[in-house]
N, C-alpha and C positions, 0 to 999 in steps of 0.2 A: 270692485266687482271682478272676480276671476273669470277669465274667458274659458270656453269649452276646450280650446286647444291647450291652454295652460293646465287646466284640471286633468286632462288626459295624460299630459306629460308627467305630472306629479304622481298620478296613480301608477303609471307605467314604471317610473324610476324607483318608486317605493318597493314595488314587487321585484323588479329586475335586480336591484342591489342585493337582495337577500340570496340570490343565486350565485353570488361571487364570494368565495371563501376569503377570509382575512389574509391567509397565507399566499393568495394569488395576487396580492397588491403590494406596492412599495410600503415600507414601514413609516417613513418620515417625509415622503414626497406626496403631495396631493395628486391623486389620479382621478379620472372620470368616474363619476358615481356609477354610471353604466354607459355603454355606447362610446361615443367619440368626444374627445376634448382637444381644442387647440388654444388660441391666445388667452392669457390672463386678462380679465376685465375688472374694472371697479375695485382694484386692490386698495384697501383703505382700513383705517382704524376707526371704528364707529361703535358707540354704545358699549365700550369696554372690551371689544373683541376685534381681531383682525378679520376682515371680510375678503373673500376671494370669489369673484364671479368668473365664469369662463365660457368661451365659445363651446357649444355643446349640441350634439345630436344624440338624444337619448335612445333613439330607436335602432341604431346601427353603429357598429364600430368603424364605420367610414363616414367621411364628411357628408353632411346633408343639410336640410333646412335648419339654420342656426337658431338655437335657444340660448338662454343664459343659465348655466348651472350655478350653484351657490354653495359655499361652505364657509365655516367660521373656525377660528382657532384662537387660543389664548397664548400660544408659544410659537406659532408659525411652523410647527413641525407635526403636531397632532391635530387633525382636521375632523370636524363634525359636519356631515352633509345636511344642508337645509333644502327645502323644496325648491325646484327650479323657479327662477325669479321672473323670466320673460319668455314668451313664446311668440312666434311670428303669426299674429292674429289680427292685424289691422291692414288696411289697404296699403299704407305707406311702408310696412315692413313684412308684407306677406311672403316675401322670398328670403327673409332672414333678418334676425336681430344681430347685426355684426358688432364688432368690438367697440368698447367705450370705457367710461370711467365713472367714479362716484365721488361725491363731496357732501359734507354735512351742511344742512341749512341752519340759519339762526334759530328757527322754531323747533329744532331737534329732529326733524325728518331727514331722510337721506335722499339725495337727488342722484339718479342715474342718468348719464348722457350716453347715447349709443347711436350707431348708424343703422337706419332702416333701409332695407333694400326691396325695391319692387322692379320687376322686369317689364320692359316695354318692347312690344313687337314692332319692328321697323317695316317700312314699305317694301323692302326687298325680301321680307320673310325672316330676316335675322332678328336677334334679340339683343338688347343692351340693358345693363343694370342702370337704374336711377338710384343714387345713394343720397340720403338726406340725414340730417342730425335730429334726433328725437330725445324726449325726456320721459322719465318715469319717477314717481315719488313714492317713498314707502317708509317702513318702520324697522327695516333690518330683516324682515321676513316676507312681507307681501308688498307689492309695488303696483301702483296704478299709473297707466300711461297718461300723459298730459293731453288735455282736450284740444289744445292748439298745435299738436304735432302735425308735421315736422316744424321745428323752430329754425332750421337753416336748410335751404334748398338751393337749386341752381340759380335762382334769382338773387341770392346773396353772394354769388361768386363773381370775381372780376372777369372781364372779357378774356376768352381763350382758355379758361379753366374747365377741366372735365367734370361733368356731373356724374360720370360713371366711376371715376376714381376719386372719391371724396369721402373719406372715412376715418374712423378711429379717433374720436375726440378725446383729448385728455384735459379735464377741467380742474381748476383750482380756485380757491378763494383768496383774494389778496388781503393785506393787512387793513386796507381801508374798507373792507366788506364787500367790494365789487368782485366780479368773477372774470376769469380769462379761460380760454381753451385754445389749444393748438390742434389742428386737423391735417391729416395727410391728403395731398392732392397732386394731380398731374396737370401741368400747363400745356400749352400748345406744342412745345418742343418734345413732348413725350417723356420728359425727365420727371423728377420728383420735386416737390416743394412742400413747405410747411406754412399753413395759413394761421394767422392769429385773429381770434374773435374776442369781443368783450361784452359784458352784460352787467347791468346795475343790480339785478335781482336773481340771476341764474335762469330766468325763463325767457326773457326777450334779448335776443343776441344781434350783434352788429359786426360786420367785417371791419377789421382794423388795418391789416397790412399783410403782405407776403413777408413772413418773418425770415425765412431762409430758403434760398433757391439752390437746387442741386446742380443745375447746368450740366447734367450728364457726367458728373464726376464720379459718383458712387452709385452704380446701378441705375435703375429707372424709377418706378414708383416708390415713394417712401411711405411705408406703413407704420402704424402704431407709434406715433411720436410721444415723447415725454420730455418736458422741460422743467428744470428745477435748479435751485441754487445749492452749491455744495462747496464747502471750504473756501468761500469767497469768490468762487467762479460760477459761471452759468454752464449747465450741462444740457445738451440735447441728445437723447437716445432715439434712434429710429431703426427700422428694419427695411433696408432697400431690397427690391426684387431685381433679379437679372443682373447680378454683379459680375464684374470681371476682376480677376485677381490682380493685386498690386504687390508683387514679390510675395513675402510671407504674410502681409498685413491683412488682406481680404481673400476670401475664397470665392470660387464660382458659385453662382446660383443665388439663393435667398440668404442674405447675410445680415450682420448687425453692425451698426455704426454708432460711435460716440464722438460728438463734437464738443470740445471744451473751449470756452471763450469768455469775453467780457460782455456785459449787458448794460445798456443805458436805459434805465427805467423811465426816464422822461420821454424818450422817443421810441421805446421798445425796439432798440437796435441791438442785434446780436452780432458780435465781431468774432469770427472763428480764429482760434490760435493753434489748436491741436486736433488731430483726428486719429482714431484708432478703432479696431474691431472691439466688440464687447467680449466675445467668447471665441476662442481659437480652435475649438474642437469640432465635432460633427453635428451635434444636436443642441441647438439653442436658437430661439427666435422670439420676436415680439415681446421683449421684456417690459414690465411696468413697475414703477416704484411707488412707495408711500412713505410718509414720515411717521416714525414710531413715536409714542408718547414721550420717550426719553431723548428725542431729537435725532436718532439715527435715521439715515436714508436707506431704506431696504428695498431691494429689487428681486423680483421673481420673473422668470421667463418660461416659455413653453419649451420643455426638454424634448424637442423633436425637430426634424428638418423636413420641409415639404418634399424634398427630393428623395427621402428615404421612408416614405409612409407605406410603401407597398411590400415590405418584407414579411409582414405577418399574415397569418391565415385569416380567412373570412369569418371563422367561427369564434373569434375572441369576444369575450363578454364586455371588455372595456379596452380602449386604446387612447393613450395620451396621458402624460403626467407633467407636472410642473418641476422646475429646477429647485434646488436647495435655495432658500431665501439667503440673500447675500447683503452684507453691510457694505456701503460704498464710501470711499474717501478718495481724495486727490493727493497725489504725491509726485513731485517733479513733473507736473504737467500731464500726468497720466491718471486714468481712472483705475483705481485698485478695488478689488473685491475680496471679501473674506466671508466664510460661513457665519451666519448669525451666532452670537455668543450663546444663545439658548441651546445650541447643539451640544455644548460642553456638559450640560446637565444630564445628557443621555449616556455619557461615557461610563464604561465599566470594564473590569478585567484588564487593567493596564499591563502591557508587556513592553519592556524597554531593553535595548541593547546599545552599547556605545563602542565606537571604534572597531566595528566588525570588518574583517578582511573579506572582500568580495573579489574572487577570481574564478572564472568558470561559473558553473551553476551552484547556487547556495540556497539551502532552505534553513529556516530558523525555527526552533521549537516555540510553539505558541503564536506563531504568525500565520494566521489563516482566517477565513471568514468572508461572508458576503454582505455583512452590515457592520462596517468598520470605519474608523477615523484613524488614519495612519500618516505620520509625518516622517519623511526621509531627509537627512542632510548628507549630501554626497560630496566627496573630495577625492583627489588622486592619492594613492599610497605613496607615490614618489613624484614630487613637484617637477622633477627634471624629465620624467618619463610618463606623461599623462596617458591614462587608459584610452583605448580606441572607442569603446562603446560600453554603455551600461543599460540594463533593462530590468524592469520590474514586471512580473507576469502575475495575473490574478484571475479570479473566477476560473480556476485552472484544475483540470484533471487530465487523465491520459488522452482525452479527446478534445477538450476545449481550453482556450485561454484568450485573454485580452492583455495587451501590454502597452506600457510606455517605454520607449527606448530613447536614449540620449547619446548624441555624438558630440563630445566636447570640442573637438577641433572645428566643427561647423557651428556649434552652439544651437543645434537643432534638436527639438524634442518631438517625437512622433507618437501618436496613438494608433494602434492597429487592432481591429476587432474582427478580422476576416475569419478567425477560428473561434468566434464567440457563439457559433450555432446558427448563424444566418445562412439561409439557403438561397439568397438572392444576391445579385451582383450590384448591391447598393454601394454607397460611399463607405469604405471600410478603413481608410487611413486619412489622417490629416497631420501636417507638419507645422510647427511653430518655431520661429526664431526667438530664443530666450536669452536673457542676460546671464552670462556665466563667465567667471574669471578663473582661469587655470583649472577648469573641470569641476568647479564647485557649483552645486545646485541644491535648492531646497524645494521640496514638492510635498504637498499635503493631499492625500488621496482619500476621498470619501466614497464608499460604496453603499448603495442600497440594493434591494433585490434585483432591480432592472436598470441600474445606471451606475456611471462613474463620473465624478467631477474632481478635477485636479487643480489645485491652487498653487501656482508656481511663484517662488520667491516672495512669499508672504502676500500673494494676491496681485502681483504685478500683471500676471496673465492667468486666464482660466481656460481649461479644455474640458468639455463635457461630451458625453456620449451615452446613448441608450445601449444596453446589452441584454439580449434575451437568451441567457445561458441557463441550463439546468441548475437549480439551486444546490444540487449535490456537489457541483464543481466549485469548491471553496478554497482550493490551494493557492498559496502565494510563494513565488520564488524570485530569486535575484540572479543576475548574470553580469559578468564583466569580461570584456575582451581586454586583457591587461589587468592591472591591479588597482582596485579602488577601495576606499574606506567609507563606512556608512554608520551614522547614528540613526536609530529608528525608535519611535514611540508609537505603539498601536493600542487602540481601544476598541472593544466591541460596542455597538450601538443598539 
């Protein structure tokens, strides 16, 4: 039975979407159907298609009462909007249907697990969130909330755990047919932790253990956890709030964290071995993964940063887009990411140069565009006299540009979008320490209308950023202080 709130959201989004021209959206990144989008939710392959739900406020391009938007795709790049899946229409979620996940049930239905939020007024007049875990069951189009919601509340939490910071369940079905989920939480020390819950049928849940404790190492509250096996290791992805930088590895603010380790399935014990950021750029948060039918582990994140949401005007019809879907693999104890192979099917108009001399400013015939896939292989012209700096500038005209610049002597790669058209003093630069020997670097840059994602050294690191630059600014140029040589292959997308 569809609620009044959900019916109204569906009617509104259906009308509002028609007011947004196709040219005003990204081409191969999922954007909000209308209004506001943040975290990816319920990313899954179900009934022959990839499903992406998302945190959604259809009525305004700013954050508000959270619904779940919904879209499907056959190739992860071209998305079809479906009607909103959830609205905040019950007592336990009246202040928002927060993030969650999806899993297929043995009977063919799809189970959504999400965080319901209701606000409670305190004796001192203040307000606090009560966050609980809730279920909805559906057929890939319409979902009915479970009559016994919420299925996890503060009574299921160990002593000292916060009921106000208890959110973002990631659920999966084990080989034996039982279910697990990990949920982000905050213990008494104000830090983050990941709780593990188990279920026989997906509907009745029990607390198992504190799987991983932050102990104030990486920020505070850990949001949007995801736990999965990859290349013989166990991987935990999470997005910590209020991070402090650690050299070049983490940035201030809301960041991303990948822990790689061993997992004892008998005792559900995770032993950390490696930690790293997931994305080293400006805009990336709350990633979620799914397993493709062919066995690939694919990740999509919110291509945005909570600290840079205020640069746009209030009259935008939509705000928020997802990252490029990325295939994950582990190499030398690191999480590597590469664009999904489906992107290669979009390539056209190949332009290639080999061994180009770069000194001062250089432009190359046929190298321009705002929807491109471009790979650069960089090296010094003289191994005994390495260039001082290299830069590639794009989304460029006489007024605008965004750039990646590389200083080989420090092995530092920097993204800079201060000339991208922003009129706000938001985060415009980020630097990353990259692996480079003798000034050699490989970087694959993918541009869509409103974003750039750079995959460094075959995906050893990724740097992502949103750019709102006039589409007419489509120039690309190269610069070297000193003498560099470059191979380049560029495709239009």
